[in-house]
C-alpha positions in Angstrom: 0.2 -0.4 0.6 2.7 2.1 0.5 3.9 1.7 -3.1 0.6 2.9 -4.1 0.5 5.6 -2.0 4.7 6.9 -3.9 3.7 5.8 -7.0 0.5 8.0 -6.8 1.9 10.3 -4.8 4.4 10.7 -7.6 1.5 10.6 -10.2 0.5 13.8 -8.0 3.0 15.2 -8.8 4.2 14.6 -11.7 0.8 15.9 -12.8 0.7 19.3 -10.7 4.0 19.8 -12.0 3.0 19.5 -15.7 -0.1 21.2 -14.7 1.8 23.8 -13.0 4.7 24.4 -15.7 1.9 25.1 -18.0 -0.1 27.0 -16.0 4.2 29.5 -16.0 4.3 29.1 -19.7 0.9 30.5 -20.1 1.1 32.9 -18.1 4.9 33.5 -19.5 3.0 34.0 -23.0 -0.1 36.2 -21.2 2.5 39.0 -20.4 4.6 38.5 -24.1 1.0 38.6 -25.6 -0.2 41.9 -23.5 3.4 43.6 -23.8 2.6 42.6 -28.2 -0.6 44.5 -28.0 0.5 47.0 -25.9 3.6 48.1 -28.8 0.8 47.0 -31.6 -1.5 49.7 -30.3 1.1 52.3 -30.0 2.4 51.5 -33.4 -1.4 51.6 -34.7 -1.4 54.7 -32.9 1.4 56.1 -35.0 0.4 55.5 -38.4 -3.1 57.0 -37.0 -1.0 60.1 -35.9 1.3 60.0 -39.6 -2.0 59.1 -41.3 -4.1 62.9 -40.0 -1.0 64.4 -40.3 -0.7 63.8 -44.3 -4.1 64.1 -45.1 -3.9 67.6 -43.4 -0.6 68.6 -45.6 -2.6 67.6 -48.9 -5.5 69.1 -47.6 -3.1 72.2 -46.4 -1.1 72.3 -50.5 -3.9 71.7 -52.0 -6.5 74.7 -50.2 -3.5 77.1 -50.7 -2.7 76.4 -54.5 -6.6 76.7 -54.5 -6.7 79.7 -53.3 -3.2 81.1 -55.2 -5.2 79.6 -58.7 -8.4 81.2 -57.5 -6.4 84.6 -57.3 -4.7 84.2 -60.7 -7.4 83.9 -62.3 -9.4 86.6 -60.4 -6.2 88.9 -61.8 -6.8 87.4 -64.8 -10.7 89.1 -65.5 -9.6 91.7 -63.7 -7.3 92.4 -66.5 -9.6 92.2 -68.8 -12.2 94.3 -67.2 -8.9 96.9 -67.2 -7.9 96.9 -70.8 -11.3 96.8 -71.3 -11.6 99.7 -69.7 -8.2 102.0 -71.0 -9.5 101.1 -74.3 -12.9 102.6 -73.4 -11.5 106.0 -72.3 -9.1 106.3 -75.2 -12.1 106.0 -77.8 -14.4 109.4 -77.3 -16.9 108.0 -79.0 -17.8 104.2 -76.5 -18.9 104.8 -72.7 -16.4 103.0 -70.9 -19.6 102.0 -67.9 -20.7 99.9 -70.6 -18.2 98.2 -72.3 -16.9 97.0 -68.8 -20.7 96.0 -68.0 -21.3 94.3 -71.5 -17.0 92.2 -70.7 -18.9 91.3 -67.0 -22.1 89.7 -68.8 -20.0 87.9 -71.1 -18.2 86.6 -68.8 -21.0 85.6 -66.7 -23.1 83.7 -69.9 -19.4 81.8 -70.5 -20.4 81.0 -67.1 -16.4 82.3 -65.4 -17.9 83.8 -62.6 -19.9 80.2 -61.7 -16.5 78.7 -61.7 -14.8 81.7 -59.6 -18.0 81.0 -57.4 -17.0 77.0 -57.5 -13.4 77.3 -56.6 -15.1 79.6 -53.9 -17.3 77.0 -52.5 -14.3 74.3 -52.9 -12.2 76.2 -50.5 -14.2 77.4 -48.3 -15.1 73.9 -47.3 -11.6 73.1 -47.6 -11.0 75.3 -44.8 -13.4 73.9 -42.9 -11.3 71.1 -42.9 -8.4 72.5 -42.0 -10.0 74.7 -38.4 -7.9 73.1 -35.5 -4.3 72.5 -37.3 -1.5 71.5 -35.2 0.7 73.3 -32.9 3.3 73.7 -35.7 0.5 74.4 -38.5 -0.9 77.7 -36.9 1.1 80.0 -37.8 1.0 79.1 -41.4 -3.1 77.9 -41.1 -3.6 81.7 -39.7 -2.2 83.6 -43.0 -3.8 80.9 -45.1 -6.8 82.8 -43.2 -5.2 85.6 -44.8 -4.7 84.9 -48.4 -8.4 83.7 -48.6 -9.7 86.6 -47.3 -7.2 88.9 -50.0 -8.6 86.3 -53.2 -11.9 86.7 -52.2 -11.0 90.8 -52.4 -9.6 90.1 -55.2 -12.9 88.1 -56.6 -15.0 90.6 -55.7 -13.1 93.0 -57.6 -13.6 90.5 -60.4 -16.6 90.1 -60.0 -17.9 94.0 -59.2 -15.6 96.8 -61.0 -16.2 100.0 -59.4 -14.3 103.8 -59.0 -12.3 104.9 -61.6 -10.1 103.2 -63.8 -6.9 104.1 -61.5 -8.6 103.6 -58.5 -9.2 99.7 -59.8 -6.2 99.2 -61.6 -3.9 100.0 -58.3 -6.8 98.9 -55.7 -6.1 95.2 -58.1 -2.7 95.3 -58.1 -2.1 95.6 -54.1 -5.0 93.1 -53.2 -2.9 90.6 -56.1 0.7 91.3 -54.0 -1.2 90.8 -50.6 -2.5 87.4 -52.5 1.6 86.7 -53.7 2.9 87.9 -50.4 0.9 85.9 -48.0 1.8 82.6 -50.3 5.5 83.1 -49.6 4.4 83.4 -45.5 3.4 80.4 -46.0 6.1 78.5 -48.0 8.1 80.1 -44.8 6.2 78.8 -41.9 5.1 75.6 -43.4 6.9 72.9 -40.9 9.0 70.6 -42.9 
C-alpha cells in the first residue's frame, strides 16, 4: 500500500508539475502577449497620427494651391476689365461703363464667374477641414486665412469693378500683391 501511495503521490506530483509548468508558460505567454498588444496599440496610434498629419498636409497644400490659382484667375479677369476700361476711355465715342458691363455680362454668361464661385465654395469646404491645425501649422494656417481674405477681395473686384480705372487698377494690383505676399509667408512657415 505504501508503494501505491508513493506511486500515486509521484503521479500527482508529476501532474501538478506539468499543470504548474503549463500554467507558468501560459502566464509568460500572456505577459508577452500583453506587451505585444501594448506595442501594437502604440504602433497603431502612431500610424493613425501619421495618416491624420499627412491628410492635413495634403488638404492644406491643395487649399493653398487652389487659393493661388483662384487669385490668378481673378487677376486675369481684373486685367481684362482694366484693358477694356482703358480701351473705352481712349475712344471718345464709347461709354466706358457700358463696355465694362458688357464684358462682365459676357463672362457671367460663359460661366466664368460661376467657375470662380465654385472654386470659392470648394476652398471654403477645405478650410473647414483645416480649422484645428496641429501646433506647428498654426501660423501657416493663420496666414492661409489671410490669403483667402485677400483672394476673396480680389474676386469681388473681378466680379464687381468700381471706382475710376486708376483706383480700380491700383486696388487690384495691391490686393494681388497681398495674396502673393501671404502665399510666400505660408511657404516660409510650413513645417519641414
